[in-house]
C-alpha positions in Angstrom: 162.0 112.0 80.2 163.0 108.8 82.1 164.1 108.3 85.7 167.6 107.6 87.0 168.5 103.9 87.5 170.0 103.2 90.9 173.2 101.2 91.0 175.3 103.0 88.3 178.4 104.9 89.5 178.9 108.6 89.2 175.3 109.4 89.6 174.4 107.3 86.5 176.4 109.7 84.3 179.2 108.4 82.0 181.7 111.0 80.7 183.1 110.9 77.1 186.7 110.6 76.1 188.7 109.9 73.0 186.7 112.4 71.0 183.4 111.2 72.3 183.8 107.6 71.2 184.3 106.2 74.7 182.4 106.7 77.9 183.3 105.8 81.5 181.5 106.1 84.8 184.5 107.4 86.6 187.9 105.9 87.4 187.3 104.9 91.1 184.5 103.2 92.8 182.9 102.4 89.5 181.3 99.1 90.4 177.8 98.7 88.8 175.3 97.3 91.3 172.2 97.7 89.2 170.2 94.6 88.4 170.6 92.9 85.1 168.3 94.4 82.5 168.3 96.5 79.3 168.4 100.2 79.9 168.0 103.2 77.6 171.2 105.3 77.1 170.4 109.0 76.9 172.9 111.6 75.5 173.7 115.2 76.5 176.1 117.5 74.7 179.0 118.8 76.7 178.7 122.1 74.9 175.3 122.8 76.5 177.0 123.1 79.9 173.9 121.5 81.5 174.2 117.7 81.8 173.5 117.4 85.5 170.1 115.5 85.5 167.7 113.3 83.5 165.9 116.3 82.1 169.1 117.3 80.3 169.6 114.0 78.6 167.0 114.1 75.8 168.7 112.2 72.9 168.5 108.5 72.8 171.9 106.9 72.1 170.8 103.3 72.1 170.4 100.4 74.6 172.7 99.2 77.3 172.4 95.5 78.0 173.6 94.9 81.6 174.4 91.2 82.1 173.4 89.6 85.3 170.3 88.9 87.4 167.7 91.5 88.5 168.3 92.8 92.0 164.7 92.8 93.3 164.0 89.2 93.8 162.1 88.3 97.0 161.8 84.6 97.9 160.4 83.0 101.1 161.5 79.7 102.4 160.4 77.9 105.6 162.9 77.0 108.3 163.5 73.3 108.3 161.9 73.0 105.0 163.0 72.7 101.4 164.0 75.9 99.6 164.0 76.7 95.8 164.3 79.7 93.7 162.1 79.7 90.7 161.5 82.2 87.9 164.9 83.8 88.4 165.1 86.8 86.1 167.8 88.8 84.5 169.9 89.3 81.3 172.5 86.8 79.9 171.5 84.1 82.5 172.5 80.5 81.6 172.9 77.1 83.1 175.9 76.8 85.4 175.4 80.2 87.0 175.5 79.9 90.7 173.9 81.6 93.8 175.0 81.6 97.4 172.9 82.8 100.3 174.9 85.3 102.4 174.4 88.0 104.9 176.3 90.3 102.5 177.2 89.6 98.9 180.9 89.3 98.2 181.9 88.7 101.8 182.7 85.5 103.5 179.6 85.4 105.7 177.3 82.6 106.8 174.9 80.9 106.2 174.6 79.5 102.8 175.5 76.9 100.4 175.8 77.1 96.7 173.2 76.1 94.1 173.7 75.8 90.4 171.3 77.2 87.9 169.2 75.1 85.5 166.4 76.1 83.1 168.7 78.5 81.2 169.7 80.1 84.5 166.1 80.7 85.7 165.8 78.0 88.4 167.9 77.0 91.4 166.8 73.6 92.7 169.9 71.9 93.9 170.2 72.7 97.6 170.6 69.3 99.1 169.5 70.0 102.6 166.5 71.6 104.3 167.0 75.2 105.6 168.6 74.9 109.0 169.5 78.5 109.2 167.9 80.8 111.8 164.9 82.8 110.7 166.0 86.0 109.0 166.3 88.0 105.8 169.4 87.1 103.7 170.9 88.1 100.3 170.7 86.1 97.1 174.3 86.5 95.8 175.0 85.6 92.1 178.1 84.4 90.3 178.2 84.0 86.5 179.2 80.6 85.1 182.3 82.3 83.5 183.5 83.7 86.7 185.7 82.0 89.3 182.8 80.9 91.6 185.1 79.1 94.0 185.7 82.3 95.9 183.0 83.9 97.9 184.2 87.3 96.8 183.0 86.6 93.2 179.4 86.2 94.6 179.2 89.9 94.6 176.0 90.4 92.5 173.1 91.1 94.9 169.9 89.6 93.2 167.5 90.3 96.1 166.4 88.9 99.4 165.6 85.4 100.7 163.4 85.4 103.8 163.5 82.4 106.1 160.2 82.5 108.1 158.2 80.3 110.4 155.0 80.4 112.4 154.7 79.2 116.0 153.0 75.9 116.6 150.0 75.1 118.9 148.2 78.3 118.2 144.7 76.8 118.4 141.6 78.7 117.2 137.9 78.0 116.8 135.1 79.1 114.4 131.3 78.4 114.4 129.7 76.3 111.8 127.5 78.2 109.3 129.2 81.5 110.2 132.1 83.4 108.8 135.5 82.6 110.1 138.2 85.1 111.1 141.2 84.2 113.4 143.7 86.6 114.8 146.8 87.0 117.1 149.2 84.6 115.4 152.9 84.7 116.3 156.0 83.6 114.4 159.1 84.9 112.7 159.0 87.2 109.7 155.3 86.9 109.4 154.0 89.3 106.8 150.8 90.6 105.2 150.0 88.3 102.3 150.8 85.0 104.1 148.2 82.4 103.7 146.5 79.8 105.9 144.7 76.7 104.8 142.4 74.4 106.8 143.2 70.8 106.2 142.8 67.4 107.8 146.6 67.2 107.8 149.2 69.8 106.8 151.0 68.8 103.6 148.5 66.1 102.9 147.6 67.3 99.5 144.1 67.4 98.0 143.0 64.4 100.0 143.3 66.5 103.1 141.0 69.2 101.9 138.0 70.0 104.1 134.8 70.1 102.1 132.5 73.1 102.8 135.2 75.5 103.9 135.2 78.8 101.9 137.7 79.1 99.0 138.5 75.4 99.4 140.0 76.1 102.8 142.5 78.8 101.8 142.2 82.1 103.6 142.4 85.5 102.1 145.9 87.1 102.3 146.8 87.8 105.9 146.5 91.3 107.4 147.7 92.8 110.5 151.4 92.1 109.6 150.6 88.4 109.0 148.7 87.9 112.3 145.1 87.8 111.1 143.5 85.4 108.6 140.0 85.5 107.3 137.8 83.3 105.2 135.3 86.1 104.9 132.7 87.4 107.2 129.8 86.6 104.9 131.1 83.4 103.4 129.7 80.7 105.7 131.7 77.6 106.8 129.4 74.7 106.0 131.9 72.0 106.8 131.1 69.2 109.2 131.8 70.4 112.8 135.1 68.9 114.0 138.8 69.5 114.6 141.1 70.3 111.7 144.6 71.7 111.1 145.6 75.3 110.3 148.4 75.0 107.7 150.6 78.0 106.9 152.4 79.1 103.8 154.4 82.4 103.7 153.9 85.0 100.9 156.3 84.7 98.0 157.0 81.1 98.8 158.8 79.4 96.0 155.8 77.0 95.8 153.4 79.8 95.1 151.1 78.4 97.9 148.7 77.2 95.1 148.2 73.6 96.2 147.2 72.0 99.4 150.6 70.2 99.4 152.3 73.7 99.7 150.8 74.2 103.1 153.1 72.1 105.2 153.6 74.0 108.4 151.0 73.5 111.1 150.1 76.6 113.1 147.6 74.9 115.4 144.2 73.2 115.5 141.0 74.7 114.1 137.9 73.6 116.0 134.8 74.1 114.0 132.2 74.1 116.8 128.5 73.6 116.5 126.0 70.9 115.8 125.9 68.6 112.8 123.6 70.6 110.4 120.0 69.4 110.4 120.8 66.3 112.4 117.9 66.7 114.9 114.2 66.1 114.0 112.0 66.7 117.0 108.3 66.9 117.6 106.2 68.6 120.3 102.6 69.6 120.9 101.3 73.2 121.1 100.6 74.5 124.5 102.2 71.5 126.2 105.5 71.2 128.0 108.2 70.2 125.5 111.5 68.4 126.2 113.9 67.5 123.4 117.5 66.3 123.1 120.1 65.6 123.9 122.0 67.6 121.3 125.0 65.3 121.1 125.9 65.3 117.4 128.5 68.0 116.8 131.7 69.6 118.3 132.1 72.1 121.0 128.4 72.2 121.8 129.0 74.2 125.0 126.3 72.6 127.2 125.2 75.0 129.9 126.1 78.1 127.9 124.8 77.2 124.4 121.4 78.4 123.4 118.7 77.6 120.8 116.3 79.9 119.0 113.7 79.3 116.4 113.0 80.7 112.9 110.3 79.6 110.5 111.3 76.7 108.3 111.6 78.8 105.2 114.0 81.2 106.8 117.7 81.0 107.4 119.5 80.8 110.7 121.9 83.6 111.4 120.4 86.1 108.9 116.6 86.1 109.3 114.9 87.4 112.4 114.2 85.0 115.2 110.5 84.2 115.7 109.4 86.4 118.6 106.2 84.4 119.2 107.7 81.0 119.9 110.5 79.7 122.2 112.0 81.6 125.1 112.4 85.4 124.9 115.8 84.9 126.5 117.4 86.1 129.7 119.1 89.5 130.1 121.0 90.1 126.9 120.9 86.5 125.9 118.4 85.3 123.3 116.7 81.9 122.9 116.6 78.9 125.2 119.5 77.6 127.1 120.9 74.1 126.4 121.1 72.3 129.7 124.2 70.7 131.0 122.9 67.3 129.8 122.3 68.6 126.3 118.5 68.8 126.7 116.2 71.8 125.8 112.9 72.5 127.4 110.0 74.8 126.4 106.9 75.6 128.4 103.4 75.3 126.8 103.2 79.1 126.6 106.4 79.2 124.6 105.0 76.9 121.9 101.5 78.5 121.6 100.6 77.1 118.2 101.4 74.5 115.6 104.1 75.0 113.0 107.6 73.9 111.8 110.7 75.8 112.7 114.5 75.5 112.3 116.4 75.2 115.5 119.2 77.7 115.3 122.2 76.9 117.5 124.6 79.2 119.3 127.6 77.3 120.8 128.4 80.2 123.1 129.3 82.2 120.0 129.6 85.9 119.2 129.4 86.5 115.5 131.6 89.3 114.0 128.5 90.3 111.9 126.7 91.9 114.8 127.5 95.1 116.7 128.1 93.7 120.1 130.6 91.4 121.9 128.1 89.3 123.8 127.6 85.7 123.0 124.1 84.5 121.9 122.7 88.0 121.9 121.7 88.6 118.3 120.3 86.6 115.4 123.8 86.5 113.9 125.0 84.6 116.9 122.7 81.7 116.0 124.0 80.6 112.6 123.9 76.8 112.9 120.8 74.9 111.7 120.7 72.1 114.3 117.5 70.5 113.0 113.8 70.9 112.6 111.2 71.2 115.4 107.6 70.3 114.4 104.9 71.5 116.8 101.6 69.7 116.5 98.7 72.0 116.4 96.9 74.5 114.3 98.6 77.5 112.6 97.8 80.9 114.2 96.1 83.8 112.4 93.5 81.9 110.5 90.2 83.7 109.8 87.0 81.8 108.8 84.2 83.7 107.2 80.7 82.4 107.5 77.2 83.7 107.0 74.4 84.1 109.6 72.0 81.2 109.6 74.0 79.0 107.3 76.0 75.9 107.9 79.6 76.9 108.2 82.2 74.5 106.9 85.9 75.5 107.1 89.3 73.9 107.1 91.8 74.4 109.9 95.4 74.1 108.8 98.3 73.1 111.0 100.8 70.3 111.8 100.2 66.7 112.9 96.5 67.3 113.1 94.2 64.4 114.0 90.5 64.5 113.0 89.6 61.9 115.6 90.9 63.8 118.6 91.5 67.4 117.8 88.6 69.7 118.8 87.8 73.4 118.7 85.6 75.7 120.7 84.0 79.0 119.8 83.9 81.8 122.3 83.6 85.5 122.5 86.5 87.8 123.4 85.5 88.3 127.0 88.0 85.6 128.1 91.2 84.3 126.5 91.6 80.8 125.2 92.3 78.3 127.9 90.7 80.3 130.7 87.2 80.0 132.2 84.4 77.5 131.6 81.9 79.7 129.7 80.7 78.0 126.6 78.5 79.9 124.1 75.3 78.0 123.9 74.1 79.9 120.8 76.6 77.8 118.8 74.9 74.4 118.8 77.3 71.6 119.3 80.1 73.8 120.8 82.8 72.6 121.3 83.2 70.8 117.9 84.8 67.6 116.7 86.3 67.5 113.2 84.0 66.4 110.4 86.7 64.9 108.3 90.5 65.2 107.7 92.0 65.9 104.3 95.5 65.3 105.6 97.7 65.6 108.7 97.9 69.3 107.8 94.1 70.0 107.3 91.0 69.0 109.1 87.5 70.1 108.4 84.8 71.3 110.8 81.1 72.0 110.4 79.4 74.6 112.6 75.6 74.6 112.9 73.8 77.7 111.6 74.3 80.7 113.9 72.0 83.7 114.2 74.3 86.0 116.0 76.8 88.3 114.1 80.3 89.0 115.4 84.0 88.1 115.5 84.6 85.1 117.8 87.7 83.3 119.1 88.5 79.9 117.6 90.2 78.0 120.5 92.0 74.7 119.6 92.7 71.6 121.6 95.3 69.0 120.8 95.0 66.3 123.5 98.1 64.7 125.0 97.3 61.4 126.8 93.6 62.2 127.1 90.6 63.6 125.2 89.7 67.2 124.9 86.9 67.9 127.4 83.4 69.0 126.3 82.3 70.6 129.5 85.2 73.0 130.1 87.3 75.2 127.9 90.5 74.9 130.0 91.9 72.4 127.5 91.3 74.7 124.5 94.4 76.9 125.0 95.5 77.7 121.4 94.0 80.8 119.7 93.8 79.6 116.1 92.2 82.8 114.8 88.7 84.1 114.4 85.3 83.0 113.1 83.7 86.0 111.4 79.9 85.6 111.2 78.7 88.1 108.7 75.3 89.1 107.3 72.4 91.4 108.1 71.3 92.3 111.6 68.0 90.6 112.5 64.7 92.2 113.3 65.2 95.4 111.4 62.1 97.4 110.3 62.0 99.3 107.0 59.4 101.9 106.2 58.6 103.0 102.6 55.8 105.2 101.2 53.5 103.7 98.7 54.0 105.2 95.3 57.5 106.3 96.0 61.0 105.1 95.6 62.0 102.7 98.3 65.5 102.5 99.6 66.6 99.9 102.2 69.5 100.7 104.5 70.4 97.4 106.1 72.9 97.3 108.9 75.1 94.3 109.6 78.6 92.9 109.6 80.9 92.2 106.7 78.4 93.5 104.1 79.5 93.8 100.5 78.3 95.4 97.3 77.9 91.9 95.9 75.2 91.1 98.5 71.6 90.6 97.4 68.2 91.0 99.0 64.9 89.4 98.0 61.5 90.7 98.9 59.0 87.9 99.8 55.6 87.7 101.3 55.5 87.3 105.1 53.6 84.1 104.8 56.4 82.4 103.0 60.1 81.6 103.9 63.2 83.0 102.2 63.4 80.1 99.8 60.2 81.4 98.1 60.4 83.4 94.8 60.6 87.2 95.0 57.3 89.2 95.3 56.1 89.4 91.7 53.8 92.5 91.8 54.0 96.0 93.2 57.8 96.4 93.2 60.0 97.8 90.5 62.7 95.4 91.8 62.2 92.7 94.4 65.5 90.8 93.8 68.5 93.1 93.6 72.1 93.7 94.5 73.5 96.4 96.8 74.4 99.9 95.6 78.2 99.6 95.1 79.1 103.2 95.7 77.0 103.5 98.9 77.5 100.2 100.6 80.0 99.7 103.4 80.9 96.7 105.6 78.4 98.0 108.2 75.6 99.3 106.0 74.3 98.0 102.7 72.0 100.1 100.6 69.4 98.6 98.2 67.2 100.6 95.8 63.9 98.8 95.2 62.7 101.6 92.8 59.1 102.7 92.9 56.8 100.6 95.1 53.0 100.6 94.5 52.3 97.6 96.6 51.2 98.1 100.2 51.4 96.0 103.4 54.2 94.0 105.1 57.0 92.1 103.4 59.9 90.0 104.5 63.5 91.1 103.5 65.7 88.0 102.9 69.4 88.5 102.8 72.2 86.8 100.8 75.7 87.6 102.1 77.3 86.4 98.8 80.1 84.3 100.2 79.1 81.5 97.8 77.1 83.6 95.3 73.4 84.4 95.4 72.2 82.2 92.5 70.2 79.7 94.5 67.1 80.2 96.7 68.7 78.7 99.8 71.6 81.2 99.6 69.1 83.8 101.0 69.7 82.3 104.3 68.4 84.9 106.8 65.8 87.5 107.4 67.1 91.1 107.7 63.7 92.4 108.8 60.2 93.5 107.7 59.5 96.1 105.1 56.3 98.0 105.8 54.9 99.9 102.8 52.4 102.6 103.9 50.6 105.5 102.5 53.3 108.0 103.5 51.1 110.9 104.6 48.1 110.6 106.9 46.9 114.1 108.1 47.1 117.8 107.3 46.1 120.5 109.7 46.6 124.3 109.9 49.3 125.2 112.4 49.4 129.0 111.8 48.7 131.7 109.3 49.8 135.3 108.7 49.5 137.7 105.8 52.1 136.1 103.5 51.8 132.4 104.3 50.0 129.6 106.1 51.9 126.8 107.9 50.4 123.3 107.9 51.3 120.3 110.1 51.7 117.1 108.0 51.8 113.7 109.7 54.1 111.2 108.0 54.2 107.5 108.6 57.8 107.2 107.2 61.1 109.0 107.7 63.7 109.6 105.1 67.1 111.2 104.8 66.7 111.9 101.1 63.2 113.3 100.7 60.9 116.1 101.9 57.2 117.0 102.0 55.8 119.6 99.6 52.4 121.3 99.8 50.3 123.7 97.7 47.1 125.7 98.4 44.2 127.0 96.3 40.9 128.7 96.9 38.8 126.7 94.5 38.6 123.0 93.8 40.4 122.0 90.6 38.8 119.7 88.0 41.0 116.8 89.0 43.3 115.7 91.8 46.7 117.5 91.5 49.8 115.6 90.6 53.2 115.8 92.4 54.3 118.1 89.5 51.3 120.3 90.0 52.1 120.7 93.7 55.7 121.5 92.9 54.6 124.2 90.5 52.1 125.7 93.1 49.0 124.4 91.2 49.7 126.8 88.3 47.4 129.7 87.6 44.7 128.3 89.9 47.0 128.0 92.9 47.6 130.5 95.6 50.9 129.3 96.9 53.4 126.5 97.5 55.9 125.4 100.2 58.5 122.7 101.0 59.6 121.4 104.4 63.0 122.8 105.4 64.2 119.4 106.7 63.9 115.8 105.6 60.8 113.9 106.4 60.4 112.4 109.9 58.1 109.8 111.1 55.5 112.0 112.8 54.6 115.7 112.5 56.3 117.7 109.8 56.0 121.5 109.3 55.5 123.0 105.9 55.1 126.8 105.3 53.1 127.6 102.1 54.0 131.0 100.8 51.1 132.7 99.0 51.1 134.7 95.7 48.5 137.1 97.2 48.0 138.2 100.8 46.3 135.6 103.0 42.8 136.7 104.0 41.4 136.5 107.4 38.6 134.0 108.1 39.1 132.4 104.7 38.8 128.8 103.6 41.7 127.3 101.6 42.3 123.9 100.1 45.7 122.1 100.7 47.3 119.1 99.0 50.7 117.5 100.0 53.1 115.0 98.7 56.2 113.2 100.1 58.9 113.4 97.4 60.0 109.8 97.8 56.4 108.7 97.0 55.4 111.1 94.2 52.4 109.0 93.1 50.7 109.3 96.5 48.9 112.7 97.0 47.1 113.6 100.3 44.2 113.9 100.0 43.6 111.6 97.1 40.7 113.7 95.8 40.3 117.1 94.1 38.6 118.7 97.1 41.8 119.0 99.1 42.1 119.4 102.9 40.1 122.4 104.0 41.8 124.8 106.4 40.3 128.0 107.8 42.3 131.1 108.7 41.7 133.1 111.9 40.4 136.6 112.3 43.7 138.2 113.4 45.3 138.5 109.9 46.0 141.9 108.5 47.5 142.9 105.2 50.7 145.1 105.5 50.4 148.6 104.2 52.8 150.8 102.2 54.0 154.3 102.7 56.8 156.1 100.8 59.0 159.0 101.7 58.5 161.4 100.0 54.8 160.6 99.7 54.5 161.9 96.1 56.8 160.6 93.5 58.0 161.3 90.0 60.1 159.4 87.5 63.7 158.8 88.7 62.8 160.2 92.1 64.5 158.3 95.0 62.5 157.3 98.0 62.4 155.0 101.0 59.6 152.4 101.3 57.9 151.7 104.6 55.7 148.8 105.4 53.5 149.2 108.4 50.9 147.0 110.1 53.4 144.2 109.5 52.6 140.8 111.2 54.7 140.1 114.4 56.4 137.0 113.0 58.1 139.0 110.3 60.4 140.9 112.7 62.9 140.1 115.4 62.3 142.5 118.2 65.5 141.8 120.0 67.9 142.3 117.1 65.8 144.7 115.1 66.3 142.6 112.0 63.8 141.3 109.4 63.8 139.0 106.4 61.2 141.2 104.7 62.3 142.8 101.5 60.8 145.2 98.9 61.1 145.7 95.2 59.0 147.6 92.6 57.4 146.1 89.5 54.3 145.8 87.4 51.6 144.2 89.5 51.4 141.1 87.3 55.2 140.5 87.7 55.6 140.6 91.5 55.2 136.8 91.7 58.1 136.4 89.3 60.5 138.8 91.0 63.5 137.3 92.8 64.1 137.8 96.5 67.9 138.3 95.8 67.1 141.4 93.7 64.8 143.0 96.3 65.9 145.7 98.8 66.7 144.8 102.4 64.6 146.4 105.2 65.1 147.2 108.9 62.8 147.3 111.8 61.9 150.7 113.1 59.1 149.6 115.4 58.6 146.0 116.5 55.0 146.8 117.4 52.9 145.3 120.2 53.1 141.6 121.0 50.1 139.7 119.6 49.2 142.5 117.2 50.1 143.2 113.6 51.7 146.6 114.1 55.4 146.3 113.2 57.0 148.8 110.9 59.9 148.1 108.6 61.8 150.6 106.3 64.1 150.0 103.3 67.7 150.4 104.2 68.5 151.9 100.8 66.6 154.3 98.6 64.5 153.0 95.7 64.1 154.6 92.3 60.6 155.6 91.3 59.3 154.7 87.8 56.0 155.0 86.1 56.8 151.6 84.5 57.0 150.0 88.0 54.2 151.5 90.0 53.6 148.5 92.4 55.6 147.6 95.5 56.2 143.8 95.9 56.3 142.4 99.4 58.7 139.5 100.2 58.2 137.7 103.5 61.6 135.8 103.2 64.0 133.9 100.9 61.5 131.2 100.1 58.5 133.5 99.7 56.9 134.7 96.5 56.6 138.4 95.9 53.1 139.7 96.6 51.8 142.8 94.9 50.5 145.5 97.3 47.5 146.3 95.2 45.8 148.4 97.9 48.7 150.8 98.1 49.7 151.5 94.5 52.2 154.2 94.1 51.3 157.3 91.9 54.4 158.4 89.9 54.0 161.5 87.8 56.0 162.1 84.7 57.7 165.5 85.5 59.5 166.6 88.5 57.8 169.4 90.5 59.4 172.9 90.2 58.7 176.3 91.8 59.5 180.1 91.3 59.3 183.1 93.7 58.4 186.8 93.4 57.4 189.8 95.5 53.8 190.9 95.8 54.5 193.6 93.3 55.4 191.0 90.7 59.2 191.5 90.9 60.9 188.1 90.5 63.5 187.3 93.2 66.0 184.5 93.7 66.0 184.8 97.5 63.7 185.1 100.4 64.1 188.3 102.5 63.1 188.8 106.2 60.1 191.1 106.5 59.2 190.9 102.8 56.0 189.3 101.7 56.7 186.8 98.8 54.7 184.6 96.5 55.8 180.9 95.6 54.4 179.5 92.3 54.6 175.6 91.9 54.5 173.8 88.5 53.8 170.1 88.1 52.8 169.6 91.7 51.5 166.3 93.0 47.7 165.9 92.5 
């Protein structure tokens, strides 16, 4: 279903006559005003009674060819300019057709002259004069070549509109070089969206007048805001040479198409592209010195007094990358950058150029870019789009770090701009004062401050620093002289903080203790330590260039342990050491590798290899254990002291494995310190397999687990210790006192030693379990029954009483109670208080004296009770 075509009489409906062979659109007012074209004829049967709208006309009856021009032409011409109509469209057009421009077609109205068609009726080029009519919208009125076109009334076919438009002159605008360009607020007559503006050297000047560097060859995007605003893009930068150009206007639908520069003939005003000539300035200054450059006199509209300059790194782009916050002025108020003075000069203080480098000078000619969010000039990076030139500041780059090793010559390169090996100097100082302040010079850096050793280029000079013994992070303060030399007695000239000198390596004068016969680990403190660092063990009578100690060490030249080493602590595992005496630990901090003897540049300290243990004495004893004091010459976070005791002398000196096993069947007990070995006295409790006897002699041997090959004493006799008289063996009592298989009972230990109970809390670590006598030593503390204190006894005496908290189950197969003094103790068989457990449970019966059995006892009646299986 098609749509109705405007311009046909009678609502577009023709009615049949003469038996349906003829159709007319009415008898009056039947003038067709539709444009010339071919239309579809659609038929509707009168018998349907429904032929009122397009939906009823469903049968195609053919094509109607309407002769004449289309009625929707729209052509623009410029007042006082030539005017043509091109690409005139319609049906049956031919040369000789004519058009007249009128206010109303078919009426004798002005203005207008007649033009005759060419190009098969598709072009009208023959108006002889420029358009002198007032601005306005007129009708294009057509007359066929076969009509009488001498009469205005025959120009009755309306072919569309012809718009006579103009833009006002002297509407001057400005844009900023290297930024987007948008201009607004234009006035004129019949301005419309879609009009175009082109920036040229001269309007109508053709391609020769084009301005290189303007986006889209100078042609704006179609106008917006009813033809009042023109844009060449916010992002597309104008890279033309700053200067004054012409804004040339061309209306939309102009017969020329506005395709060529020559089509833009009407000048709307001047376009001033303000800003400096790009990269025209090349300036140099010195870091930390007053800098005055300029004048900035190459450009247009440079706005001295209100223009500003900011800096970005050379590799960055003005207007899009962030301004460098560390150089140049921080600005004033909402303004960024440094103001260009009224004479075109720019000045920076020494503090505003703190180090060497190369920057682009980004210019803001009192400009506010449309790309930022504010309306203030020179207040954002986007407001500084123009690259006015390059500023080179002589001096070293900041943020440089130089790594050196303690007690080694330190050679490093300082990088920067316009460096001079003959005059530029540096000083090394700690961080107690900033560069450029104070006179304190570190004397532990021989030759401080330093002159350059050599220069590789203007961007690199090389310094040598004498070997330094101190570790730390030090300021490198740089001096570039201006008009004089850098002083050697004061640091006030050394104002630029280049970076840091990091002296790494091992701390000096460390002492390391290891036990002879054991594994020796060195934990070396320092700075900047790495897993690739090495140590070398040498004799104290030689220097660090000597070869490593050949005998007595499993490893005397080795790298750090990678999983344990940090920057502050390097760990080295020498393995087992059987040598004794003092040795020198030489350190290689691996900056240049550790392949050569001289790379072991400094001494970390002295390694002292000692017999680890020196003395064993009895500290205390009670019924289940003896406690010995063991004096150690070393300390360790990774090892402990173990001891074992026996009554008789073995056939040979025990080994570390023998001590760990409690000396096997000949031993009486074993023990291990509950904390790691310390240098000095260590306490070891030896838990016995039998009860300790009073006034008894025992033999004790000890070993430090980091030195398993050294046993104290180093003979089979052991260290003799003698127990005191106040030792008493705990005793056992059960409730009930006689037992049978599967009977439940409570176990009580009495005459327990005072150290086994806590009188205040009533708690004890003592436990009890039953077993065969020979298996008590193998029973586990975790399987034994807990006990509680019922009587803490008398201080100084062995009179405490403890009772099991749960009942035990009697068994003839487990007739012995095992005494546990604590979690680390061995179960001790209580052989002097063996339990007697009979097989059968005791029973009884009752009867009167006359022999009559009874089941009850009666008051006043004499009874007999007969027991069977009583306890013996």
